[in-house]
C-alpha positions in Angstrom: -2.6 6.2 -77.0 -0.2 9.1 -76.9 0.6 8.1 -80.8 -3.0 8.9 -81.8 -2.4 12.4 -79.4 0.2 13.5 -81.4 -0.6 12.9 -84.3 -4.0 14.5 -83.9 -1.6 17.4 -82.7 0.4 17.0 -86.1 -2.8 17.1 -88.5 -4.4 20.5 -86.5 -1.2 21.8 -87.1 -0.9 21.3 -90.4 -4.5 22.3 -90.8 -3.5 25.5 -89.8 -0.8 26.5 -91.4 -3.2 25.1 -94.1 -5.8 27.5 -93.6 -3.5 30.1 -93.1 -2.2 30.2 -96.3 -5.9 30.2 -97.5 -7.0 32.7 -95.5 -3.8 35.4 -96.5 -5.3 36.1 -99.8 -8.9 36.4 -99.0 -9.1 38.1 -95.9 -7.3 41.0 -93.9 -3.8 40.4 -92.0 -5.4 41.1 -89.2 -7.8 38.4 -89.0 -6.2 36.0 -90.2 -3.4 36.5 -87.4 -6.1 36.4 -84.9 -7.4 33.4 -86.1 -4.0 32.0 -86.7 -3.5 32.8 -82.8 -6.6 31.3 -81.8 -5.8 27.7 -83.2 -2.2 27.9 -81.6 -4.0 28.3 -78.0 -6.3 25.7 -78.5 -3.4 23.2 -79.8 -1.6 24.7 -76.5 -4.5 23.6 -74.4 -4.8 19.9 -76.1 -1.2 19.5 -75.4 -1.7 20.6 -71.3 -4.8 18.7 -70.9 -3.2 15.4 -71.9 0.5 15.9 -70.5 1.2 14.7 -66.9 1.7 17.9 -65.4 0.2 18.9 -61.9 -0.1 21.8 -60.2 -0.5 22.4 -55.9 -3.5 23.8 -55.2 -4.9 25.2 -51.7 -8.3 23.4 -50.8 -10.3 24.2 -47.0 -11.4 21.2 -45.1 -13.0 20.6 -42.0 -12.1 17.6 -40.1 -14.6 15.8 -37.4 -12.7 15.5 -34.2 -10.3 12.4 -33.2 -11.2 11.0 -29.9 -9.7 8.4 -28.2 -12.0 6.6 -26.4 -10.5 4.5 -23.0 -12.2 2.3 -21.0 -11.2 1.0 -17.5 -11.5 -3.1 -18.2 -10.7 -3.9 -14.6 -12.6 -5.4 -11.7 -13.3 -2.8 -9.7 -15.3 -1.1 -12.4 -19.2 -2.4 -12.3 -19.0 -4.1 -15.6 -22.8 -3.2 -16.3 -22.4 0.5 -16.2 -19.1 -0.2 -18.1 -20.7 -1.3 -21.2 -24.2 0.5 -20.5 -21.6 3.8 -20.3 -20.1 2.9 -23.6 -22.7 1.8 -25.7 -24.3 5.2 -24.9 -21.5 6.7 -26.3 -20.8 5.5 -29.8 -24.4 5.1 -30.9 -24.7 9.4 -30.0 -21.3 10.5 -31.0 -20.5 8.3 -34.2 -21.8 10.6 -36.4 -20.4 13.6 -34.8 -16.4 12.5 -34.5 -13.7 9.8 -35.3 -13.3 6.8 -32.8 -10.4 4.8 -32.0 -11.3 2.0 -28.7 -9.2 1.0 -26.1 -9.8 -0.6 -22.7 -6.6 -1.4 -20.2 -6.2 -3.2 -17.0 -2.8 -4.6 -16.8 -1.9 -4.3 -20.7 -3.3 -1.7 -22.9 -4.9 -3.1 -25.8 -7.0 -1.6 -28.7 -10.5 -2.7 -29.2 -11.9 -3.3 -33.2 -15.2 -4.4 -32.5 -16.9 -2.3 -29.7 -20.4 -4.6 -30.6 -18.5 -7.7 -29.5 -16.4 -6.4 -26.8 -16.9 -8.9 -23.9 -15.1 -7.1 -20.8 -12.5 -9.4 -19.1 -12.0 -7.9 -15.9 -8.5 -7.6 -15.2 -7.1 -7.9 -11.9 -4.7 -4.6 -12.4 -5.5 -1.1 -13.0 -2.5 0.6 -15.3 -4.6 3.8 -15.5 -1.2 6.0 -15.9 0.8 3.4 -18.4 -2.5 3.7 -20.8 -3.1 7.1 -20.9 0.5 8.1 -22.0 0.5 5.3 -24.4 -3.0 5.9 -26.2 -1.5 9.9 -26.8 1.8 8.4 -28.0 0.0 6.2 -30.4 -2.5 7.9 -31.7 -2.2 11.5 -30.8 -6.0 12.3 -30.2 -7.7 15.7 -30.2 -10.3 14.4 -27.1 -8.8 12.0 -24.6 -12.6 10.4 -23.1 -11.5 8.0 -20.1 -14.3 5.9 -18.4 -12.4 5.2 -15.4 -13.7 4.7 -11.8 -9.9 6.8 -11.1 -7.9 3.8 -9.4 -4.5 3.3 -10.7 -2.0 0.7 -9.0 1.1 1.5 -11.5 0.5 5.6 -11.0 3.1 7.8 -12.9 4.1 11.3 -12.2 1.2 14.0 -13.0 4.0 15.7 -14.8 4.6 12.8 -17.3 0.7 12.4 -18.0 0.7 15.9 -19.3 3.6 16.0 -21.0 2.0 13.3 -23.3 -1.3 15.3 -23.2 -0.1 18.1 -24.0 2.8 17.2 -26.5 0.1 17.1 -29.3 -2.8 19.3 -27.5 -4.8 16.5 -26.5 -7.8 17.6 -23.7 -8.5 14.9 -21.3 -12.4 14.2 -20.6 -12.7 12.3 -17.5 -16.4 10.1 -17.0 -16.1 8.5 -13.5 -17.4 5.4 -12.7 -18.6 4.0 -9.5 -15.8 2.0 -7.8 -16.3 -1.2 -6.8 -14.8 -2.1 -3.0 -13.7 -6.0 -4.2 -14.5 -8.6 -1.7 -12.1 -11.5 -0.9 -11.0 -14.3 1.7 -7.6 -15.1 2.5 -6.1 -18.2 4.3 -3.6 -19.2 6.3 -2.4 -21.6 8.1 0.6 -22.4 10.7 2.8 -23.9 11.6 3.8 -24.9 7.7 5.5 -27.9 8.8 5.1 -29.6 11.9 5.8 -33.5 13.4 4.1 -36.0 15.4 4.5 -39.3 16.7 2.3 -42.6 15.8 -0.7 -42.0 16.9 -1.0 -38.3 17.9 -2.8 -36.0 16.4 -1.4 -32.2 15.4 -3.1 -29.0 15.3 -3.1 -26.6 12.9 -3.9 -22.6 13.5 -6.2 -21.3 10.4 -6.9 -18.1 10.0 -9.4 -16.4 7.9 -9.5 -12.6 6.7 -12.1 -10.8 4.8 -11.4 -7.5 3.2 -13.7 -5.3 1.4 -17.3 -6.2 0.5 -20.2 -4.5 2.5 -22.6 -6.4 4.1 -21.6 -9.6 6.0 -21.0 -12.1 4.2 -21.1 -16.2 4.4 -18.1 -18.1 3.5 -16.9 -22.3 4.2 -13.7 -22.9 5.8 -12.8 -27.0 4.7 -9.8 -29.1 5.1 -8.8 -31.4 2.8 -6.2 -35.1 2.7 -6.2 -35.6 -1.0 -10.0 -35.2 -2.5 -11.1 -36.1 1.4 -12.7 -33.4 3.2 -11.5 -33.7 6.7 -13.6 -31.3 8.1 -15.5 -28.0 7.3 -17.3 -25.2 8.7 -19.6 -22.0 7.6 -18.0 -18.8 8.8 -19.6 -15.3 8.8 -17.1 -12.7 8.7 -17.7 -8.5 8.7 -15.6 -6.5 6.4 -11.6 -6.6 7.8 -12.8 -8.5 10.4 -10.1 -11.9 10.8 -11.1 -15.3 12.6 -8.6 -18.2 14.0 -9.6 -21.6 14.7 -7.1 -24.2 15.9 -8.3 -27.6 14.2 -7.0 -31.2 15.1 -5.3 -33.2 12.3 -5.1 -37.0 12.9 -2.2 -38.1 9.8 -3.2 -41.1 7.7 0.0 -42.4 6.8 3.8 -42.9 8.1 6.0 -40.2 6.3 4.6 -36.9 5.1 0.9 -35.9 4.9 0.5 -33.0 3.2 -3.2 -31.4 4.2 -4.9 -28.0 2.3 -6.9 -26.0 3.9 -9.1 -23.9 1.2 -12.0 -20.9 1.8 -14.5 -21.4 -0.7 -16.2 -17.9 -2.0 -18.6 -16.7 -4.4 -16.5 -14.3 -5.7 -12.4 -12.6 -4.9 -9.2 -13.4 -5.6 -8.5 -17.0 -6.1 -4.9 -17.1 -5.7 -4.8 -17.0 -1.8 -7.5 -18.9 -0.6 -6.2 -22.2 -0.4 -2.8 -23.1 1.7 -1.3 -26.3 2.8 0.7 -27.7 5.7 3.2 -31.1 5.6 2.7 -33.1 9.0 5.3 -35.7 9.1 4.3 -39.0 11.4 7.1 -41.2 12.8 6.5 -44.8 12.4 6.5 -45.8 16.2 4.9 -43.9 19.0 7.1 -41.8 21.6 9.5 -44.3 23.0 11.0 -43.1 26.6 13.9 -45.2 28.7 14.1 -44.9 32.1 17.0 -45.3 34.3 17.0 -45.6 37.8 19.9 -46.8 40.2 19.1 -47.8 42.8 15.0 -47.3 42.2 13.5 -45.0 44.5 9.4 -43.3 44.4 10.3 -40.3 42.3 11.4 -43.6 39.7 8.0 -45.1 40.7 5.5 -42.1 40.2 6.9 -40.9 37.3 6.8 -43.9 36.0 3.1 -44.5 36.8 2.4 -40.8 35.4 4.1 -41.2 31.4 2.3 -45.2 31.4 -1.1 -43.3 32.1 -0.4 -41.7 28.4 -1.3 -44.2 25.6 0.6 -42.9 22.7 4.0 -43.3 24.4 6.0 -46.5 25.2 7.7 -46.8 28.2 10.9 -49.0 28.9 12.2 -48.7 32.7 15.7 -50.1 33.1 16.6 -50.8 37.0 19.8 -51.5 38.4 19.8 -53.7 41.5 23.4 -53.8 42.0 26.8 -53.1 40.3 26.2 -54.6 36.7 23.0 -56.2 37.0 19.4 -54.2 36.2 16.6 -55.1 34.7 14.4 -54.2 32.0 10.3 -53.8 31.7 8.3 -52.5 29.0 6.9 -53.7 25.3 9.0 -56.7 24.3 10.3 -55.8 21.1 12.1 -53.0 23.3 13.7 -55.4 25.3 16.6 -56.0 26.1 18.0 -52.7 26.3 21.3 -53.2 24.2 23.7 -50.5 22.7 21.5 -49.9 19.9 19.2 -48.4 22.5 20.1 -44.7 20.7 18.4 -45.9 17.1 15.2 -47.1 19.4 13.8 -44.2 21.5 13.4 -40.9 21.6 13.7 -39.8 25.2 15.8 -40.9 28.4 14.8 -40.4 32.0 17.8 -40.5 34.2 17.2 -41.4 38.3 20.6 -42.4 39.0 23.8 -40.5 39.9 26.6 -42.0 38.3 26.2 -44.0 34.7 28.7 -47.0 35.0 30.4 -48.6 32.1 28.4 -51.6 33.1 25.1 -50.0 32.3 23.9 -50.2 28.5 23.5 -46.3 28.8 27.0 -45.2 29.1 28.1 -41.7 29.3 29.6 -42.0 25.8 25.8 -44.1 24.3 24.3 -40.6 26.1 26.6 -38.3 24.0 25.7 -40.2 20.9 21.8 -40.1 21.8 22.2 -35.9 21.8 24.2 -36.0 18.2 20.7 -37.9 16.9 18.5 -35.4 18.3 17.3 -37.2 21.3 16.4 -35.7 24.7 17.5 -36.3 27.9 15.9 -35.3 31.2 18.1 -35.4 34.7 15.8 -35.8 37.8 16.8 -35.1 41.5 19.6 -36.5 42.6 20.7 -37.6 39.2 20.7 -33.7 38.1 22.2 -33.3 41.3 25.2 -35.1 40.5 25.9 -34.3 36.4 29.4 -33.6 35.8 30.0 -32.8 32.1 33.1 -33.7 32.0 32.3 -37.2 32.7 30.4 -36.8 29.2 33.3 -34.6 27.8 30.7 -31.8 27.1 31.4 -28.3 28.6 29.9 -27.0 31.7 26.8 -25.1 31.0 25.5 -25.3 34.8 26.1 -25.8 38.2 24.0 -27.0 40.6 23.9 -23.7 43.4 22.0 -24.1 47.3 19.9 -26.3 48.3 16.3 -26.1 48.9 13.2 -27.7 50.8 9.9 -28.1 49.7 7.7 -25.2 48.1 6.6 -25.1 44.5 8.1 -23.0 41.3 7.0 -19.9 39.2 6.8 -20.8 36.0 8.4 -18.3 33.4 5.5 -18.6 30.6 8.0 -16.3 28.4 10.1 -19.9 27.8 9.2 -22.6 25.3 9.5 -25.3 28.0 7.6 -22.8 30.4 5.4 -21.8 28.2 4.4 -25.8 27.4 3.9 -27.1 31.2 2.2 -24.7 32.4 2.7 -25.2 36.0 5.7 -27.2 37.7 4.4 -30.1 40.9 5.9 -29.3 44.7 8.6 -31.3 46.0 10.2 -31.7 49.4 13.7 -31.3 48.4 16.5 -29.6 46.0 18.8 -27.5 44.3 18.6 -24.4 42.3 20.8 -23.9 39.6 23.3 -21.5 38.4 23.8 -21.1 34.2 27.1 -20.8 33.6 26.1 -20.0 30.1 23.8 -18.2 28.1 22.6 -21.1 26.2 21.3 -22.3 29.3 16.7 -21.4 29.3 15.4 -20.8 32.5 11.5 -22.5 32.5 10.8 -22.3 36.4 12.2 -20.1 39.3 12.1 -21.0 43.4 12.5 -17.1 45.6 13.7 -15.8 42.1 16.7 -18.7 41.7 16.2 -21.1 38.8 15.3 -24.7 38.9 14.2 -26.0 35.8 16.4 -25.1 33.3 17.3 -26.9 29.4 19.3 -25.8 26.9 20.2 -27.8 23.2 23.2 -29.8 22.9 23.7 -29.8 19.5 20.3 -31.1 17.8 19.6 -32.8 20.7 17.6 -31.2 24.1 19.2 -31.5 28.1 16.3 -30.7 31.1 17.5 -30.6 34.4 15.0 -31.0 37.0 17.4 -31.2 41.0 13.9 -31.6 42.8 12.6 -34.8 44.5 9.9 -36.2 47.4 6.7 -35.3 44.9 6.0 -38.5 45.3 3.4 -38.4 48.5 1.2 -35.3 47.1 0.1 -37.4 44.4 -0.5 -40.9 45.9 -3.9 -40.2 45.3 -4.4 -40.6 41.9 -7.8 -38.4 41.4 -6.5 -35.3 43.3 -5.3 -32.1 41.3 -2.0 -32.5 42.6 -1.6 -36.2 40.5 -3.3 -34.6 37.5 -0.5 -31.7 37.6 1.9 -34.2 38.4 0.9 -36.5 35.2 0.4 -33.4 32.9 4.0 -32.0 34.1 5.8 -35.1 33.1 4.2 -36.2 29.6 4.8 -32.7 28.1 8.4 -32.5 29.4 9.3 -35.7 27.8 7.3 -34.6 24.5 9.1 -31.0 25.0 12.4 -32.8 24.3 11.7 -35.9 22.4 11.3 -34.6 18.5 9.8 -37.0 15.8 11.9 -35.0 13.2 14.8 -38.0 14.8 14.2 -40.5 12.3 13.0 -38.6 8.9 15.7 -37.6 6.4 15.3 -36.0 3.0 14.4 -32.3 2.1 11.2 -31.0 3.5 8.5 -31.2 0.7 7.1 -28.3 -1.4 3.8 -26.6 -0.6 1.8 -24.5 -2.6 1.0 -20.9 -1.1 -1.2 -18.6 -2.4 0.0 -15.3 -3.9 -0.6 -11.6 -2.4 -3.6 -10.2 -2.6 -3.1 -7.9 -5.9 -3.1 -4.3 -5.5 -6.3 -4.2 -7.3 -7.9 -4.8 -3.6 -6.4 -2.5 -1.7 -5.4 0.7 -3.9 -8.6 3.3 -3.1 -9.3 5.5 -6.4 -7.9 9.1 -7.0 -11.0 11.1 -8.6 -9.4 14.0 -7.2 -5.9 14.0 -9.3 -8.3 13.0 -12.9 -10.2 16.4 -12.2 -6.4 18.0 -11.8 -4.9 16.4 -14.4 -8.7 16.9 -17.0 -8.5 21.0 -16.0 -5.0 21.4 -17.0 -5.5 20.0 -20.2 -8.3 22.0 -21.2 -10.6 19.2 -20.7 -13.4 18.8 -18.3 -14.7 15.7 -15.6 -18.6 15.0 -16.3 -21.0 12.3 -16.3 -21.6 10.1 -19.7 -25.1 12.0 -20.2 -23.6 15.3 -20.2 -21.0 14.2 -23.2 -23.0 15.0 -26.2 -23.9 18.2 -25.4 -20.5 19.1 -24.3 -19.2 17.5 -27.8 -22.0 19.6 -29.9 -21.2 22.9 -27.9 -17.1 22.8 -28.1 -15.6 19.4 -30.0 -15.7 21.1 -33.1 -12.6 21.7 -35.2 -11.8 24.8 -37.5 -11.1 24.0 -41.3 -7.8 23.2 -42.0 -6.1 24.5 -45.1 -4.0 22.6 -46.8 -2.5 21.9 -50.4 -2.8 19.1 -52.3 -1.3 18.4 -56.1 -3.8 17.4 -59.2 -3.0 17.1 -62.7 -4.1 20.3 -64.8 -6.0 17.8 -66.6 -8.3 18.0 -63.8 -9.2 21.7 -63.7 -12.7 22.4 -65.3 -11.1 26.1 -66.1 -9.1 24.8 -69.0 -12.4 23.0 -70.3 -14.1 26.0 -70.2 -11.5 28.3 -71.7 -10.7 25.6 -74.5 -14.6 25.5 -75.3 -14.8 29.2 -75.6 -11.6 29.3 -77.5 -12.9 26.9 -80.0 -16.5 28.5 -80.3 -14.7 32.2 -81.0 -13.0 30.6 -83.6 -15.7 29.2 -85.4 -17.7 32.6 -85.1 -14.7 34.4 -86.5 -14.8 32.0 -89.6 -17.9 32.4 -90.0 -18.1 35.7 -90.2 -14.9 35.6 -92.5 -16.8 33.6 -95.1 -14.7 30.8 -94.8 -16.3 28.2 -93.2 
């Protein structure tokens, strides 16, 4: 192609010089030079038009405003209102502006096809981060924000304004209604507990409702595996908390995992269930009663404990030095040196324990180290000698007392467990020598019922006796207080955990309520930011009129580079030169 072009130029040049030699003899010299010059200009224009030479030309362009539509896709915004607002803006403003569309919740993401956009309802609203990232990525002239004003991770106003002002972005906020999210959360305590065989565990379940408006119902259920053990319909107002105490009978020995769930229509699903682990011992609570010599206190305490069918009682009574007899379940008799492995609680009614007794001082110390509980009653407590057991002295028996009642210390765990202490005929008060001694009941301000922990085991001292005459009638109120007191004291010192080994099971616990449920919207902040950038706050309905009036951009002058062959004036000039040359040739009689 270039070869043909230069061949044409060569022919034009040759014909020009040939015509010049002819014209020089037939016409005037001035007209000859004029014809020659026109031909040279035509050849030059041909060379220019077919050359790659470019030129920079200023042009004026009127661009549409660049708008970033940023939509709050979090749960607190009503999805129907959000969808209608987006469709309304896109249908009315698309012919007038250039769009980029974004949505945000926990993360910011672009929306490529708004017509197919389905809201995801994210459990967070990071509004500040969304505004900053959009300004950095697209640098729009206007940023339209559809949001309820909630910001779960706010940045400083100065940081947001700096991002907006960097490219002169103006903020327009279209407020959307804020939904107060409803949620039911559940907690259960204690998370870990243990019971003996035949006993039930108590679980305190607390349900709290947050958000919402009207009174709402929910179902509270207790499961073990797939089996629903219990359920109840609760009706709660906003902000109300309801507690229920449920009893659970573990099905199997070892660990039993029970699950508490709140079933509701909506809400945060990560905190509406929790688990509780209940250890069920392989045996019932086993109690060993030791008396030497036998007494009425021993007899009535034994009778009180035997009235509880969830206890296995063995009584060991000494008749004389080295002679004793045992009564109780056959599988627990005879009482031999391994008694510390069979029993959970030891109740002592004798002043001293000789080496001829199976329950020697050394075996009692080993029993405490294995997590067993020991109770010293009446004269046995009065004759307590810590040195005999190789234990540090923690208390001493003090003043004698005759007849009366005791005031329970409800702040103490044992005092709170028993509730009341039966009357007695005689006894002694106790003087603690160590801060580890806990006082559960007092007589006229002086300690009467005390306890402390000796390693993993517990020791209880009650140096009072003679309560039996008041409980001889089995149906009297005092008899009920007497039986309840001893059953509760035995359970207080006895632990079924003595029999289990290994680590605690892992429980599934719900995650805390996200900030989306607890962070209020801040509309004043967005109004302040919009005004600071030259923008405004308005509903979606006013947006079209606003852009028709304010959102036009002034013409922009820009230099563009174009090839010379694209300039029309050169073709006009070439045409004019050729016509002028033709006219001169005809006029001169050369054509």
